[in-house]
Residue, then its C-alpha position, 0 to 999 in steps of 0.5 A: m490545536d485550531l487551524a490558525g494555531w497551525f499557521r502561526r507555527v509555520a515559519n514564514p521568514s521575512p527577507h531580513q530573517c533570511q539574511s540572519t546568521g542563525s544556523f539550524e539543522y533541518a529534519v525533512v519529513d514526508v509521510e504516506t497515509t491511509g487518507l487525509y484526516p488523522e482526526r478520522h482515524d487515518r494512519i501513517v503507512e510510510i514515513a521518511v526523515i532526512r536530517m541535514d545541516s544548514n550547508a545541505n550536508r546529510l547528517d542522518e536518514y530514516c525510512s520505513l513502511v508502517n503497519p497501520n493495523r487497518d485498511i491501507g487506503p488508496t493503493h492507486i495513489h501511494g502504491i503501497t499494498a497491505g501485503q507490503v506492510w504485513g511485516a512492517p513495524t507499527f508506529d509505536e515500534i519506530a516512534g523513537d527512531v523517528i523522533s530522534r531524527i526530528a528533535g531539535a531541528v526545524v521540521v521541513g515538508h511540502n505542505v508540512t502541516f499535513d505531515f506534522r498533523f499525522l506525526e502528532s496524531e500517531c504520537r498522541r495515540l501513544g500517550f505523548g505529545l510533541p513540543d508546542d513551539a516546534v518550528l515548521l518550514c513549508t517548502m510549498q510556501l518557501a517556493k512561492r517566496a523564491d519565485p512569486d510566478l511559480p506555476g503550481r503548488k505540487l512538489s513535482v511542479c516546484c521541483s521541475h520549475f527550480g530544476v530539482r531532480q525527483h526520482g519518484s512521486h508518492s514515495a516517502y523517501h523520494d518525496a523527502e529527497a526532492t523536498a530537501g533539494l527544493l528547500f536548499e534551492c529556494l534558500r539559495r535563491i532567497t539568500v542570494g547565495t548565502s548558506s545560512f537561513g534564520v528562523e525566528p523563533p529558533p526551534p526547541v532544543r532536543e531536550s524538549w522533545p520526547t526521549l524514546p527507545l530506538s528499535r532500529k526496525t525498518l522495512t523499505r518498499s524494496d525490502a518488502e518486495l524482496r521478502r515477498a518474492e523469496q517467501p516459499s509458497f505455502l502450497e509448495k510445502m503442502v504438496s511436498r507432504l503428499p505421497a510421491a505416487a498413488a495407486s490410481e488417479p481419482e477425479l480432480d473436480e472436487y479438489l479443483a472446486l475447493l481450490d477455486r473457493v480457497l483462491e477467490d481471495r488470492r491468498i492461502v492462509p495456514g488453516e486453508l492450507e491444512m484443509l487442502f492438504k487433508f482433502a487431497k490426502s483423503l482423495g488419495l492424490s499424489k504430488d504429481i496429480v496435485t501439481g497437475a491440478h494446479k497447472a490445470y487450474l491456472h490454465n483454466l483461469v487463462c482461458v477465462a481471461l482470454a475469453d475476449r481475446v485480450i489479457t488486460p494489465a490487471e488480469r495479467r497481474d492477477l494471473e501472475e499472483v495465482d501463478r506465484i501462489l500455485c508455484t507452477p513450473k517456471g514459464f508455464l504461465n507464458h506458455a499457457i497464454q501463448e498456447i490458448q492465444g494460438n488456439s482460436a477455437s479454445q472453449v471457455s467453460s464457466s459455471e453461471e453462479s446464481l447471485a440473486g439474494k446473496s448478501i455482499c459487502f465491500t472493504g478497501e479502495f479499488t485499484c483496477r480500472i474500468h474504462g480507464e478510471v478507478p471505480s467507486r464503491e458506489f459503482a460496485e454496490e449498484l452493480a451488485a444490486r442489479m445482479g439481485m444481490v443485497v448490499k450490506s454496510g457491515v460484516s456479520k455472520k450471515l454475510d455471504m461475500l466480502v469483496m476486498a480490494d487488497p487481499d491482505s487488507m487489515s480492515g476491521k471488516a476483513k478481520k471479522a470475515r476471516e474470523y467468521g469464515i465468510r467467503i472473501l473475493a479479491e477485486p479481479v474475481f468480483w469484476r469477473l463475477m459481474n462480467v465486467e471488463f477491467e484493466 
């Protein structure tokens, strides 16, 4: 549908319509997405729907992260990581749960055409459309009608101006809640205290919307984080399979070198886990020796982070992620940081790796900050080129390294790299390799 058609569909009530006696239900919708253009294959990564009657009573609600089966997009904006959506339902699984809460209602959103474009795009992927006469109501436009002197268009600005509480931004559920509050505050002002609000023409009846099965699947952000925290460490399981003792303690350099390569992407997948297990077993390593090796690895990583005497927030998050993967004893990371910080003469050993001539590719949007700003892909490519590396736009079997902003990325490049066994670097590892300080 052309842009003019979109605007014709958005309810823009005149003052006499605001005094109408019509009474409708409202479906307040908000989505977080991988980008701005569903026409260019951007997808929904989180959706929330709050169904309300004309008296602001909440009738139903739904919220879930959505697995887009592609790169997650700007995590630094929406705050969602690929790791969070790994276990989330795909849109085809929850389409019925979403549509059932929208059907027959006026669809409300702040810049509602943005949300509805993505909703329609996801539905078209599944082979069905939404009613052409669906009625959309934009709180961004409604707020301007309620007060022509509104200082800005953003949801946060509108909510602040009208005294509507907003618990957080760029979270589908919190934004939908704030939008619902803004909706009824604006209607109250426009209708001079009456609770009814008319829309002409009325929204299509429920029966004109697609009828789809309900899955009742959902995964909220808090549930995703809880699941991640409770997930037992792969390495912990691996270590438990090793013998309790060994006749002698062999040199651990080989094992640590392999562990270093495995952890460059800050993830351990089952194939890598089995490889580590077999290698440790072939070296005759015991549980205690491997546990000590993991502590030594994290200790060395802390030394690298403290080479400039400062651990930035991004470095701290990276250390905590490695600590979680290695399952070191509780408090070990903090103890190591305090110990190394207190030892001003601590030596940091680092091997200078030759990067000249190696090919490198990037996927995903960066989240670390350099000099207070999130770096662009172009900046990273230029930096790699200065080091003598060959920057590639795609992944082939001859590629040496793929840098992933998010280790759990589901982009096509990431999938190919894993399939080909290409070396994958997490973003913090890449910046360290480039000798760049980051936050």
